[in-house]
Every structure is written in structure tokens, then in C-alpha cells.
One Martini backbone bead per residue (centre of mass of N, CA, C, O) as a GRO file, in nm:
protein
  165
    1UNK     BB    1  -1.619  -0.232  -1.079
    2UNK     BB    2  -1.872  -0.146  -0.844
    3UNK     BB    3  -2.190   0.036  -0.777
    4UNK     BB    4  -2.424   0.130  -0.515
    5UNK     BB    5  -2.658   0.309  -0.404
    6UNK     BB    6  -2.767   0.456  -0.110
    7UNK     BB    7  -2.746   0.668   0.088
    8UNK     BB    8  -2.676   0.973   0.099
    9UNK     BB    9  -2.335   0.947   0.016
   10UNK     BB   10  -2.363   0.640  -0.055
   11UNK     BB   11  -2.192   0.319  -0.146
   12UNK     BB   12  -2.151   0.039  -0.303
   13UNK     BB   13  -1.841  -0.152  -0.309
   14UNK     BB   14  -1.682  -0.349  -0.567
   15UNK     BB   15  -1.414  -0.608  -0.582
   16UNK     BB   16  -1.206  -0.798  -0.731
   17UNK     BB   17  -0.945  -0.944  -0.769
   18UNK     BB   18  -0.733  -0.707  -0.924
   19UNK     BB   19  -0.944  -0.484  -0.922
   20UNK     BB   20  -0.853  -0.185  -1.069
   21UNK     BB   21  -0.672   0.064  -1.026
   22UNK     BB   22  -0.304   0.093  -1.114
   23UNK     BB   23   0.020   0.091  -0.960
   24UNK     BB   24   0.371   0.147  -0.959
   25UNK     BB   25   0.579   0.072  -0.662
   26UNK     BB   26   0.886  -0.045  -0.616
   27UNK     BB   27   0.783  -0.302  -0.805
   28UNK     BB   28   0.483  -0.272  -0.720
   29UNK     BB   29   0.134  -0.350  -0.694
   30UNK     BB   30  -0.140  -0.103  -0.686
   31UNK     BB   31  -0.487  -0.145  -0.593
   32UNK     BB   32  -0.771   0.015  -0.591
   33UNK     BB   33  -1.066  -0.014  -0.396
   34UNK     BB   34  -1.067   0.242  -0.207
   35UNK     BB   35  -1.126   0.580  -0.153
   36UNK     BB   36  -1.171   0.884   0.000
   37UNK     BB   37  -1.381   0.984  -0.190
   38UNK     BB   38  -1.577   0.730  -0.119
   39UNK     BB   39  -1.542   0.777   0.223
   40UNK     BB   40  -1.518   1.070   0.322
   41UNK     BB   41  -1.211   1.035   0.443
   42UNK     BB   42  -1.186   0.773   0.630
   43UNK     BB   43  -1.066   0.577   0.391
   44UNK     BB   44  -0.819   0.351   0.238
   45UNK     BB   45  -0.773   0.082  -0.017
   46UNK     BB   46  -0.526  -0.164  -0.106
   47UNK     BB   47  -0.390  -0.390  -0.334
   48UNK     BB   48  -0.097  -0.573  -0.287
   49UNK     BB   49   0.191  -0.665  -0.487
   50UNK     BB   50   0.465  -0.855  -0.368
   51UNK     BB   51   0.769  -0.915  -0.459
   52UNK     BB   52   1.047  -1.069  -0.472
   53UNK     BB   53   1.255  -0.870  -0.255
   54UNK     BB   54   1.027  -0.675  -0.193
   55UNK     BB   55   0.912  -0.336  -0.069
   56UNK     BB   56   0.936  -0.137   0.214
   57UNK     BB   57   1.072   0.102   0.380
   58UNK     BB   58   1.143   0.264   0.630
   59UNK     BB   59   0.860   0.417   0.811
   60UNK     BB   60   0.651   0.708   0.884
   61UNK     BB   61   0.325   0.793   0.997
   62UNK     BB   62   0.182   1.119   1.097
   63UNK     BB   63  -0.153   1.072   1.013
   64UNK     BB   64  -0.179   0.748   0.985
   65UNK     BB   65  -0.323   0.455   0.994
   66UNK     BB   66  -0.222   0.101   0.941
   67UNK     BB   67  -0.337  -0.182   0.768
   68UNK     BB   68  -0.290  -0.548   0.754
   69UNK     BB   69  -0.379  -0.817   0.505
   70UNK     BB   70  -0.290  -1.141   0.437
   71UNK     BB   71  -0.369  -1.334   0.147
   72UNK     BB   72  -0.078  -1.398   0.023
   73UNK     BB   73   0.175  -1.534   0.149
   74UNK     BB   74   0.498  -1.378   0.262
   75UNK     BB   75   0.608  -1.156   0.519
   76UNK     BB   76   0.840  -0.910   0.652
   77UNK     BB   77   0.817  -0.742   0.941
   78UNK     BB   78   0.872  -0.414   1.082
   79UNK     BB   79   0.791  -0.303   1.426
   80UNK     BB   80   0.928  -0.115   1.649
   81UNK     BB   81   1.188  -0.319   1.598
   82UNK     BB   82   1.016  -0.570   1.533
   83UNK     BB   83   0.961  -0.882   1.422
   84UNK     BB   84   0.712  -1.000   1.165
   85UNK     BB   85   0.573  -1.270   1.056
   86UNK     BB   86   0.354  -1.296   0.755
   87UNK     BB   87   0.093  -1.481   0.670
   88UNK     BB   88  -0.167  -1.597   0.557
   89UNK     BB   89  -0.413  -1.418   0.772
   90UNK     BB   90  -0.268  -1.187   0.865
   91UNK     BB   91  -0.260  -0.912   1.108
   92UNK     BB   92  -0.189  -0.550   1.103
   93UNK     BB   93  -0.152  -0.276   1.328
   94UNK     BB   94  -0.035   0.070   1.251
   95UNK     BB   95   0.032   0.327   1.408
   96UNK     BB   96   0.087   0.626   1.428
   97UNK     BB   97   0.449   0.675   1.462
   98UNK     BB   98   0.543   0.393   1.355
   99UNK     BB   99   0.804   0.214   1.272
  100UNK     BB  100   0.818   0.062   0.933
  101UNK     BB  101   0.822  -0.260   0.744
  102UNK     BB  102   0.845  -0.444   0.428
  103UNK     BB  103   0.918  -0.797   0.302
  104UNK     BB  104   0.986  -1.023   0.043
  105UNK     BB  105   1.160  -1.344   0.121
  106UNK     BB  106   1.043  -1.494  -0.111
  107UNK     BB  107   0.952  -1.677  -0.429
  108UNK     BB  108   0.669  -1.525  -0.391
  109UNK     BB  109   0.394  -1.372  -0.424
  110UNK     BB  110   0.234  -1.107  -0.234
  111UNK     BB  111  -0.083  -1.046  -0.081
  112UNK     BB  112  -0.247  -0.731   0.024
  113UNK     BB  113  -0.426  -0.540   0.254
  114UNK     BB  114  -0.443  -0.176   0.262
  115UNK     BB  115  -0.521   0.049   0.538
  116UNK     BB  116  -0.622   0.392   0.563
  117UNK     BB  117  -0.640   0.616   0.863
  118UNK     BB  118  -0.702   0.833   0.712
  119UNK     BB  119  -0.734   0.943   0.425
  120UNK     BB  120  -0.484   1.002   0.128
  121UNK     BB  121  -0.241   0.805   0.097
  122UNK     BB  122  -0.318   0.697  -0.187
  123UNK     BB  123  -0.203   0.956  -0.338
  124UNK     BB  124   0.092   0.876  -0.330
  125UNK     BB  125   0.077   0.649  -0.538
  126UNK     BB  126   0.006   0.845  -0.774
  127UNK     BB  127   0.270   1.030  -0.751
  128UNK     BB  128   0.503   0.797  -0.723
  129UNK     BB  129   0.387   0.638  -0.939
  130UNK     BB  130   0.313   0.403  -1.209
  131UNK     BB  131   0.125   0.315  -1.432
  132UNK     BB  132  -0.115   0.048  -1.486
  133UNK     BB  133  -0.194  -0.238  -1.658
  134UNK     BB  134  -0.376  -0.520  -1.671
  135UNK     BB  135  -0.130  -0.695  -1.832
  136UNK     BB  136   0.085  -0.658  -1.665
  137UNK     BB  137   0.381  -0.708  -1.565
  138UNK     BB  138   0.650  -0.669  -1.411
  139UNK     BB  139   0.787  -0.356  -1.269
  140UNK     BB  140   1.067  -0.269  -1.192
  141UNK     BB  141   1.237  -0.100  -0.979
  142UNK     BB  142   1.389   0.217  -0.926
  143UNK     BB  143   1.556   0.480  -0.819
  144UNK     BB  144   1.334   0.688  -0.905
  145UNK     BB  145   1.115   0.570  -0.721
  146UNK     BB  146   1.236   0.646  -0.459
  147UNK     BB  147   1.268   0.950  -0.515
  148UNK     BB  148   0.974   1.005  -0.548
  149UNK     BB  149   0.889   0.921  -0.267
  150UNK     BB  150   1.071   1.115  -0.107
  151UNK     BB  151   0.966   1.376  -0.238
  152UNK     BB  152   0.643   1.320  -0.147
  153UNK     BB  153   0.628   1.258   0.149
  154UNK     BB  154   0.587   1.533   0.311
  155UNK     BB  155   0.295   1.589   0.191
  156UNK     BB  156   0.209   1.309   0.375
  157UNK     BB  157   0.350   1.278   0.647
  158UNK     BB  158   0.618   1.124   0.556
  159UNK     BB  159   0.883   0.911   0.674
  160UNK     BB  160   1.188   0.825   0.534
  161UNK     BB  161   1.437   0.544   0.613
  162UNK     BB  162   1.635   0.551   0.373
  163UNK     BB  163   1.887   0.505   0.202
  164UNK     BB  164   2.104   0.726   0.075
  165UNK     BB  165   2.268   0.797  -0.243
   0.00000   0.00000   0.00000
């Protein structure tokens, strides 16, 4: 990743595909593209690699809007109780307060950009996830991953509607 300073308080941020610091969460890789610290709290964006059979459980953001742009592959979203199949090139904007989830129901890895506004939600990935190294292959999710996510969620005004074990 690189930065170039612009006006005071601003900088150009560039990142190639899969470039940036990454964490594993629920068996998927999330790579930071830009954080709230870099945008003055306006938004944060991560690149997500969602593996076959993986995804996120039903949940509600009570603080931020969330937008998704599918780069590669295909995901099955559920937003507000309605299904939305999303192939490469699809965009979804989910306003705060809307129940939603997504899952990769294909046999190939899907990649997407996920943007949160205002920023701060990307810190949840840091707290609930596990560090990833550049050469890592898939790190399957564990029941502990979901527990960490559920435990951290209230701090981020996130309501998880996952089946409780």
C-alpha cells in the first residue's frame, strides 16, 4: 500500500488487489484497504475473500450503513428478508437497521469490497478476527470465531442473529 500527502489532513491511498493488512474472520479473509483513521472517521473499506460455503450470519448494524461491490464470484445475499443473488459487478447498499447476511453457495472463492460509513466497524474485524499473513492459505472458521464475533458485537452496535450453540 502507498500513500501520498494531499491537502493538510488528506492523503492519496492506493492498494493493489489483496494488498494490505489482513485478518481471518469466520473462515474468510478481510484485507484493510482504508480505515477510519485514514479517512477522518468518514468510512472504512475492506476487501473480503469469501470461501465456498462461508459467509456472515444474519445481523443488523445499528450505527453504520454498509455497501458491497462484488469483484469476483457469486454470493447469495439476504437483505430485509429478501434474497439477492449477486455476481461479479453487482452492488448492494444496506442501510443501518436492515437485517442482512451473505453466503458463498458456489465452489469458487468470491471477492468483494465492503465499505462502512461512518468508519469504525473495521475495528470489529481486528477484535474478533485472527491475524493473517500474506502467504496464508484458507484458515477455516471455528466455533470460537463465532463466539468472539458475538462477544464483540455489542461494543460495535452490531446485533448478531446467529443460532446460539
